[in-house]
C-alpha positions in Angstrom: 35.6 -52.5 73.5 38.0 -51.4 70.9 40.6 -53.7 72.2 38.2 -56.6 72.1 37.1 -55.7 68.7 40.5 -55.7 67.3 41.4 -58.9 69.0 38.6 -60.6 67.3 39.8 -62.8 64.4 37.3 -61.5 61.8 36.1 -62.2 58.2 34.8 -59.9 55.5 32.4 -61.4 53.2 30.7 -58.6 51.2 33.3 -56.4 49.6 33.6 -54.9 46.1 37.0 -54.4 44.9 36.2 -51.4 42.8 34.2 -49.9 45.8 37.0 -50.6 48.2 39.7 -48.7 46.4 41.7 -47.1 49.1 40.9 -43.4 48.6 44.3 -42.2 49.5 45.9 -43.9 46.4 43.5 -41.5 44.3 44.9 -38.4 46.3 48.5 -39.5 46.0 47.8 -40.0 42.1 46.0 -36.9 41.3 45.6 -34.6 44.4 43.8 -31.9 42.1 41.0 -34.3 41.2 40.7 -36.2 44.3 41.3 -33.9 47.5 41.4 -35.3 50.7 38.2 -35.7 52.6 35.6 -35.0 50.0 31.9 -34.5 51.2 30.7 -37.9 50.1 33.1 -39.7 52.5 32.1 -37.7 55.7 30.1 -39.7 58.2 27.1 -37.5 57.9 26.8 -37.8 54.3 23.5 -39.5 52.9 23.4 -40.6 49.3 20.3 -39.1 47.8 19.6 -42.3 45.6 21.2 -45.4 44.7 22.0 -44.1 41.0 23.8 -41.3 42.9 25.7 -43.5 44.9 26.6 -45.7 41.7 27.4 -42.3 39.9 29.9 -41.3 42.7 31.7 -44.7 43.0 32.1 -45.0 39.2 33.5 -41.6 38.8 36.1 -42.3 41.5 36.9 -45.9 40.8 36.9 -46.3 37.2 39.7 -43.8 36.4 42.0 -46.0 38.4 41.1 -49.5 37.5 42.6 -49.6 33.8 45.1 -52.4 34.2 45.6 -55.6 36.1 48.6 -53.8 37.7 46.1 -51.2 39.3 44.0 -54.1 40.6 47.2 -55.5 42.2 48.1 -52.1 43.7 44.5 -51.3 45.1 44.0 -54.7 46.6 47.6 -54.9 48.1 46.6 -51.6 49.9 43.1 -53.0 50.7 44.4 -56.3 52.2 47.0 -54.5 54.4 44.2 -52.7 56.1 42.6 -56.0 56.7 45.6 -57.5 58.3 45.9 -54.3 60.5 42.4 -54.9 61.7 43.2 -58.7 62.5 40.8 -59.6 59.6 41.8 -63.3 58.6 39.6 -64.2 55.7 38.1 -62.0 52.8 35.6 -62.6 49.9 35.8 -60.0 47.4 34.2 -59.4 44.0 35.4 -57.4 40.9 33.0 -56.0 38.4 32.9 -58.4 35.5 31.9 -55.6 32.8 35.4 -54.1 33.7 36.9 -56.9 31.8 35.2 -55.5 28.7 36.0 -51.8 29.5 39.7 -52.3 29.7 39.9 -55.3 27.2 41.4 -57.8 29.9 40.4 -61.3 30.6 38.9 -62.0 33.9 41.5 -64.6 34.8 44.3 -61.8 34.4 42.5 -59.7 37.1 42.1 -62.7 39.4 45.9 -63.3 39.2 46.6 -59.7 40.0 44.3 -59.8 43.0 45.7 -63.1 44.2 49.3 -61.7 43.8 48.4 -59.0 46.2 47.2 -61.4 49.0 49.7 -61.3 52.0 50.8 -64.1 54.3 48.2 -64.7 57.1 45.1 -63.7 55.0 42.9 -66.0 53.2 41.0 -64.5 50.1 38.3 -65.9 47.9 37.8 -63.8 44.7 34.3 -63.6 43.2 33.0 -61.6 40.0 29.8 -59.6 40.1 27.5 -58.4 37.5 24.5 -56.6 36.7 21.0 -58.6 36.7 20.9 -57.5 32.8 24.4 -58.7 31.9 23.0 -62.3 31.5 21.1 -61.0 28.3 23.7 -58.9 27.1 27.0 -59.0 25.3 28.8 -60.4 28.4 26.7 -63.6 28.1 29.6 -65.5 26.2 32.1 -64.6 29.1 29.4 -65.6 31.8 28.9 -69.0 30.2 32.6 -69.6 30.7 33.0 -68.5 34.3 32.6 -72.1 35.5 35.9 -72.9 33.9 37.8 -70.0 35.5 40.5 -71.3 37.9 40.9 -69.2 41.0 37.3 -67.8 40.8 35.4 -68.8 44.0 32.0 -67.7 42.9 29.6 -65.0 41.4 27.2 -62.3 42.4 24.4 -60.3 41.1 24.9 -56.9 42.1 23.9 -53.2 41.0 20.4 -51.5 41.0 18.3 -54.1 42.9 15.0 -53.3 41.2 16.1 -54.3 37.9 14.3 -57.5 36.9 16.2 -60.8 37.3 16.8 -62.3 33.8 14.9 -65.7 33.6 18.1 -67.5 32.4 19.9 -66.7 35.8 18.6 -69.7 37.5 20.0 -72.1 35.1 23.3 -70.2 34.8 23.6 -70.2 38.7 22.8 -73.8 38.9 25.6 -74.7 36.5 28.1 -72.6 38.3 27.1 -74.1 41.6 27.7 -77.8 39.8 31.1 -76.7 39.1 31.8 -75.8 42.8 31.4 -72.1 42.4 29.3 -70.3 45.3 26.5 -68.1 44.0 25.6 -64.9 45.8 22.9 -62.3 44.9 21.9 -58.7 46.2 18.6 -58.7 47.5 16.6 -57.1 50.3 18.5 -53.7 50.0 16.8 -51.2 47.7 13.8 -53.7 47.1 11.7 -55.4 49.6 11.4 -59.0 51.0 9.9 -60.5 47.8 13.2 -60.1 46.1 14.8 -62.2 49.0 12.2 -64.8 48.7 13.1 -64.9 44.8 16.6 -65.4 45.2 16.2 -68.2 47.7 13.5 -70.0 46.1 14.1 -69.4 42.3 17.9 -68.8 42.2 18.6 -71.3 44.8 20.9 -68.9 46.7 22.1 -69.3 50.2 24.5 -66.3 50.4 22.6 -63.1 50.0 24.2 -59.7 50.1 22.4 -57.3 52.6 19.1 -59.1 52.9 18.1 -56.8 55.6 14.7 -55.9 54.2 13.4 -59.5 54.8 12.4 -58.1 58.1 9.4 -56.4 56.6 8.0 -60.1 56.1 8.2 -62.6 58.9 7.5 -65.4 56.6 10.7 -64.7 54.4 12.8 -64.3 57.5 11.6 -67.8 58.7 12.4 -69.1 55.0 16.0 -67.7 55.2 16.7 -69.1 58.9 15.0 -72.6 57.7 17.1 -72.8 54.5 20.2 -71.7 56.3 20.8 -68.6 54.3 23.3 -66.2 55.2 23.0 -62.4 55.0 26.1 -60.6 54.4 25.0 -57.3 56.3 26.8 -54.0 55.9 25.3 -51.7 58.5 27.1 -48.4 57.8 26.3 -48.7 54.0 22.6 -49.4 55.0 22.6 -46.1 56.9 24.5 -44.0 54.4 22.3 -45.2 51.5 19.2 -44.5 53.6 18.0 -48.1 53.4 17.2 -47.3 57.2 16.9 -43.8 58.7 19.1 -44.7 61.5 21.1 -47.4 63.6 18.3 -47.8 65.8 16.1 -48.8 63.0 18.4 -51.6 61.6 17.2 -55.0 61.8 20.5 -57.0 62.2 19.9 -58.0 66.0 16.2 -59.1 65.2 17.5 -61.1 62.1 20.2 -62.9 64.3 17.6 -63.6 67.1 15.3 -65.1 64.4 17.9 -67.5 63.5 19.4 -65.8 60.3 23.2 -66.2 60.0 24.3 -62.4 59.6 27.8 -61.6 58.9 29.3 -58.1 59.1 31.2 -56.2 56.1 32.0 -52.8 54.7 30.5 -53.2 51.1 32.1 -50.1 49.4 34.8 -48.2 51.9 35.7 -46.0 49.0 32.3 -44.2 49.3 31.7 -44.8 53.1 35.3 -44.3 54.5 34.5 -47.2 56.8 36.5 -50.0 58.2 35.4 -53.4 59.4 36.3 -52.3 63.0 34.1 -49.3 62.5 31.2 -51.6 61.5 31.7 -53.6 64.8 32.3 -50.4 66.8 29.0 -48.9 65.4 27.0 -51.9 66.3 28.3 -51.7 70.0 27.8 -47.8 70.2 24.6 -47.5 68.2 22.8 -50.8 68.8 24.4 -51.5 72.1 25.8 -54.9 70.8 27.2 -56.9 73.8 30.6 -58.6 73.5 28.8 -61.9 73.2 26.9 -60.4 70.1 29.9 -59.1 68.5 31.6 -62.6 69.0 28.6 -64.2 67.5 28.7 -61.8 64.5 32.4 -63.0 64.1 31.6 -66.6 64.4 28.8 -66.3 61.7 31.5 -65.1 59.1 33.8 -68.1 60.0 30.6 -70.4 59.7 30.4 -69.5 55.9 34.0 -69.2 55.1 35.5 -71.4 52.5 38.2 -73.0 54.6 39.4 -76.2 56.0 37.7 -77.7 59.1 40.7 -77.3 61.2 41.1 -73.5 60.1 37.5 -73.0 61.1 37.8 -74.7 64.5 41.1 -72.7 65.3 39.2 -69.3 64.4 36.2 -70.3 66.7 38.5 -71.4 69.5 40.3 -68.1 69.3 37.0 -66.2 69.4 36.1 -68.1 72.5 39.3 -67.4 74.2 39.0 -63.6 73.3 35.5 -63.7 74.7 36.7 -64.8 78.2 39.4 -62.1 78.5 
């Protein structure tokens, strides 16, 4: 099974740059402050609350991300891990408020990340923001995102139970009109009503997580009928106690109901997980078959922003691997 998972050409479509900072960079940089194998990175660690998780992530990530060069160094190491796992396509987002903290324009961060992309890996760069940022002092920057070259799209992330600003729908529509992909975190720490909101109000077809839609069959049907993709991160869902165990995780039920579910890692800095770990967990904990794992890989390629020829080549390769 490990050889099969490695051989699958995979995509990663839900990955936060700051949350994917390779921890070994911190240890090499300041070993006294970042000892190897801290408790929060152990497989049995469970975050008490989302704010607890966010605090630990920021305490570890923000001291590192102070310049575009640091974004380059972090993503170069991050992308090398992808290549080693036969990941061919990545969508990753950097936290837009960081541009304010470090007084660096977003396009400079995009350029730094772009410079770190190795041969053989397709990368699409997004920026993410809190739901409240549209009503704050970042609004002038947000209103210019449609002009940023190299920006594939945007995402709303952070504490999901925060209300969605009324202006978001118009801003998201403007960005889509400019060719940007719009994403939104929903159905993680809030229920299916939030999933319905981002589909019907924000017009989003790429939902980060989405898994709690399973609590309302009507919302699952809506997602399937609208062709919405859930970019699912199973290990994150368990470590953050969205579900008590893998046995309770709904990814198989969502896929069987016709929802396009991809598989990603979310924040490896906090979970010490890899994409191969995610596939392995599906096989070991949920008894995913080779066919189901191959379908998860196909689902990522279905939404990848690539040429038709590249998509066909990846799907043909998955078919060949499946027959081995």
